[in-house]
N, C-alpha and C positions, 0 to 999 in steps of 0.2 A: 227250647221253651218260647211258647208264643206270646206276643204281646197285644194287647188291647188297649185301645183309649177311650175313655167313657166321660160323659157330662150330662150333667142334670139341669133342668130347670123347674123351680119348686114354687109353692105358694108363699113362702117365706123363708125366715132365717133359722127356725127353730126346729131342729127335727123331731122334738117329742110332740109338736102339735102341728106342724106343717106337713103337706104332701108333695109328691112330685106330679108336675104337668108335663114333662117332656123328658124323654130320655134319648141319648144317642150313643152308638158303639161302633169303633170302627176298628179293623184289623191291622197290622202293621203295614199292609199294602195300601191302606187307605179304602179297602173295600167296606161298604156299610153292613154292619150286622143287626143293627136294629136302630130305627129312627122312626119313632112313633111319639103322638100325643098319650096323655094319660090321664084318666079322668079320675079326680081326687073324689072321696067318698065321705069326707066330712067337711069341705069347704065349697062354698056356693060362690064365693068371689075372693079376689086377692088384689085390691087395687094398687098397693104398693108394688107389688112384686110385677104385676102386668104392666106399670109405667116402665120397667126395666127389660123385660123380655117380651112385652107385646102379645102375650096369649091371654085372650078374654075367655071367661067360663064357655061361652058359646061354641067357641072351637073345639073344646074336649067334651061335650055333651055326647057324642057317639063314639068317643074313644075308648078302648079297652082299661080295665082297672090295673092296679098294680098286681093283683093278685092273678089276674089274667094274664100278665105279661111275665110274670115270675119264671116259668119253665125256660122262655127265650131268653131271659137275662142269665139264667144258672147256666144255659149251654153257652152263651158267649163269653163267661167269663171263667168257666171252668177249667182248672190247671193252667191258667193264663196269668202273665204279670199284668196288672191293671194300673195304667197310667192315667192319672187324672190331676188336673190343675186345681189346686187347692183341695187336695184329698181329703184332710180331716171333715171338710163340710160336707161334700158329695157322699163319702164313704158312710156318714153316719145317717144316710136315709138309707143305705142298702146293706146294713150290717151282716143280716143272714145270708143273703146272696153273695156278697163279696167274701164271705168267710171260707167259702170252697174253692176260692181262687189261689193260685200260687203266690200271691203276696200283691200289696198294693203300693205304688210308688207315686210321690208328689212332686209334679212337674215344676210347680210353682217355686217349691223350697229349692230345688236343686238349679233352677235357672237364677236364682237370687245370687248365689256365689258367683256364677259364671257372668252375671250382668256387673257385679262387682261395685254396687252401691252400699256404703256401710252405715248403719244406723246408731249413733252413739247411744242413743235412748234405749235401745234394745239390746245392745252390745253384740250384735249380729248383722248378717246381710239383710238388707231392707228387701221384703217382698214386693214383687211388681205385678201390677194388673195382668190379665192375659192380653189385652189390646196392646200393652207396652212390649211384652214379651214377643207377640206375634209380630208387631212392627219391626222389632229389632232383628228378627231371623228372616226378614222378607217375605212374611206369609201374605199371599193375596186372598182375601176373604172371599170374594164373589159372590157375599150373601151377607146378610144382617148377622152382626155379634149377638151374643147373649140369646142364640139358638143352640140348641144341644149338639145338632149334628155338625154345626159350623165351628161350634166352640172345640168341640173333639178333633176336628180338622186341624185347629189352629195349634192345640195341644201337641198333636201328632208332629207338627213341623218344628215346634219348640223342642220337643223330645230327640228328634232326629239331630238338631243342632248339638244338644248335650251329649249323644253317644255315638255320632259319627264323625270321626276325625276329618273324612274329605267335606262334610257338611259345614262343619265348623269352621276349617279353612277357608271354604268358599265364602261363607258369611262375614267372617273376620276380615278377608281381604276385600269385600266390598266396603266395610266400614272404614278400613284405611284409606281406601280410595277417595271415600267421601270426606274424610278428614283432610287429607291432602290438598283436594280440590277446594275446600273450605279455607285452606291455610294459604293456597295460591292465590284464590280470590281476595283474601283480606290483603295479602301483600300488593296486588294490583290495586286494590283501592288506596291503601297506604301512598303507593308510589304515584297515582294519578292527583291524589291530594296534595303531594309535595311538589309535583309539577304544576299544579295549578297556583299553588302559594309562590312558587319561584317565578311563574308568569306574571302574577300580580305585582310582584316586587320589581319585577323588571321592566312591566308597564309604568309602574309607578313613578320609577327613576327617568323614562323616557319624558312621562307626561310632566314632572317638574321642570325638568331642562326645557322642554319646548313653551311652557306656559311662562317660566321666566322670559325667554327670548320674547314671546309674544308681547308680554306685557311692556318689556324694555323696548320696543320695536315703535317707531313713529306711528300714529295712526294713518298716516299718508302712505306709508310704505306698502301695508297691505288693506285690501277691502274687508268689509265685514264677511262676506261670503268666503274670502280666500282665508282669514283667519280660522272661520268654522271649519273650513274644509281640513286645514292643518291640525286644528285642535282634534277634530273627530278620528283623523287617521292615526293618532298617536295616543289619544285618551278614549276612544269610542264616543265621547260627547260633543256638543257644540260648546262654544266658549262660556254662554251664559248659564248652562248646566253645570259645566266644570267648575266655574267659578263658585256656584252655590254649594256644590258639593265639599269643596274645600273648607266651608264652614265647620263641617263635622268630619274630617277625613279619615278618622278612624274606625268609622262605622262600617258593619258588614255591608255588603253590597250585593244585590239580588239583580240580575238582568232578565229573569223570565218570571212570570206570576206562577208558574208550577214550583219553582224552587223555594217560594216564601213560606216559611212555617206557618200553620194555621193560625198561632197565637199572636202573628203580627198583622196589622191593619192600616190602611190609609188614614190620613185625617178627616176624611169625608164619612169613614164609617165610625170613627170616634165623636164627631158631631153628631150623627144620626142617633147613636146609643146614648150618648151623654150629654153632649152639648158643647159648642166651640170653646166655652170658658176654660174647660180642662187642657185645651192644648197647651195655654200659657204656664200651666203647672206641673206638666209631665214633659220629660225629653224624648226624641225618638230614639228607638233602639236599633234602627239600620234603615237603609236607603234602596229604593227600587229605581233603576234607570231603564226607560224602554223608548220605543219608537226611535230606534237607531240614534239614542242619545240625544233626542230634543226635548225629553220631559223628564224631571225627576220628582219623586215623590218620598217624603218622608214617612217611615212606618213605625208604628206606636203598638204598644200591648194594650190590648182591649181591657185585660184583666186589671192590668194597673191604672187606666182610665176609670174604670168602675170601682176600685177601691178607694182612689182620689175623691170620687163622687160620694161614696158611702162615708168618707171622713167628713165632708163638708156639708151636705144636705141632711138636715133632720128628716126622718121618716114619720108618717103618721098611717095608723091601722083603720082609723075612723074619723068620719068628716067631723064630726063633732070636736075632735081634738085640734082641728087644723085652727090657728090664729086668724080673727077677722080680717078680711082684705086679702087673704091667699087664696088664690082660684087657679083651677086648671087651665091648660090653653084652650079645650073646648069652652069651658064657661065663661072665659075671659072674651071669646069671639061671640058667644051666642048672647051673654047678658050685656056687656059693656061694648061691644063693637071692636074689641082690640085684637089684633093680630099680635100676640106676645113674641112670637119668633122673628116677624118681620120688623118689629120695632127694637129687637136686640136685647128684650128683657132677660135677665139672668134668672135661673130657677133659684128658688130660696127654699125649698122643700119638697117632700115627694109622698103622694097620697097613694095608698094601695088600692089597685082596681080590682074590686071583688067579683066583677063579671067574668074576668078573665082566669085560666087555670094558672096556678103556680102563684108564686110571689112577683107579681107584676106592677111594677110603682111607676105613676106618671107625675111629672115635675109640676110644681107649684110655683105662681108668681105672684108676687106682691103687686097690687093695684092702688092706687090713691082712692081715698074714700067717695070722690066726686065720679070715680070711673073715667 
C-alpha cells in the first residue's frame, strides 16, 4: 500500500466556516504530487492566519478553487495511506476526499510517544509542534515552515523516523552523541572550575606568605620597586593594590572587563546614576584588578544602589508638591548661580522629568532662602 503525506494552510481554525488556501501532497519517495495555492470562495481576508503562514489574499486571486482541485486531490490520495501532522485538523477540511483513501494516520500523536514527554494534566504523552518534531529528527527545512509542501516534507521526515528502524537508529545515535558531548563539556567545565579554585587557593597561600615576609622586612632591605616586583610575581598586584585588596579579601575577583557580570559596576557608575552619598551606605560585592595589578576598583550592584536611593529620597510627580527651597540642579545654576554637584550638596528628593519618556527622576537640592 502506498503512503502519501499531506498538509494544508487555511484561513482559520474552524473547518465549518474556514477554507483552504494551500495544499501540498508528497509520495513516500518525496516526489511532489500536488503543490498549489487555493482560492477561497467565501473569504476575502484572513489576517490572523496570514500572520502564521504568510499567504495574503492577493497571492491566491488567480489560484484554482477547491472544487477545481478536487479531482487531483482524489487521485493523489486514492487507495493510499495518508499521513498528516495533526490529522484531526487537516482531515476535517477534506472529509469527502479523504474518505476514499486507505486510511489517515496522525504523525503528531504517534511521535508524541516516541518523544516521551508525559503530561500529567492530560494523562497522556504531550503533543509536540511540527517544528519540534522536525528538529528532533534532524530535518533540514530549506524553506519556510507553515507552507504546505515544506510542512509535508517535514512530516515525511518525522514519519520515516517512526517506521524505519534504521532511520530511528541513526537519529537516536545522533542524540546520544550530542548528550555525551554535552556531558563531556560539562565535566570539562567543572574540572576547569576546580582547577581555577585550586590555583586561587595556592596563589593565596603563596601571597600571604610573601606579604608577611615583606611586611616584616625592614624598609632598607628592599626598595619599593623591588617590593612591588616580588609582590606582583606572587600575587599579580603591586604592594599598594594588594594591601587595599586585603581589606575585603573574600570578595570575588575579576581580572578582565569581559568577566564582570552586567549587574556589577564601579563606583563612578554609581556616582553618576545615584550620587556619591550612596557609596557610604552600601558595600561592594566584588573587586576588579586591572593594568597588570596596578589598579583596583570596587564593584557595586547598581540595583542595590538605586534601591537605597528609593528608600532614602522622597519623590514628587508634580512641581507644585515640591517643598519651598528645593530645586533641581539646572534651576540652582540658572536662577541661583549654584553648582550643586561641585559644592557637594546632597540630594534631598527627586522630581519627575515629564519631558523624557518613562519614569525619569531628577535630584532635588535644598537651597537657603537667600540663594
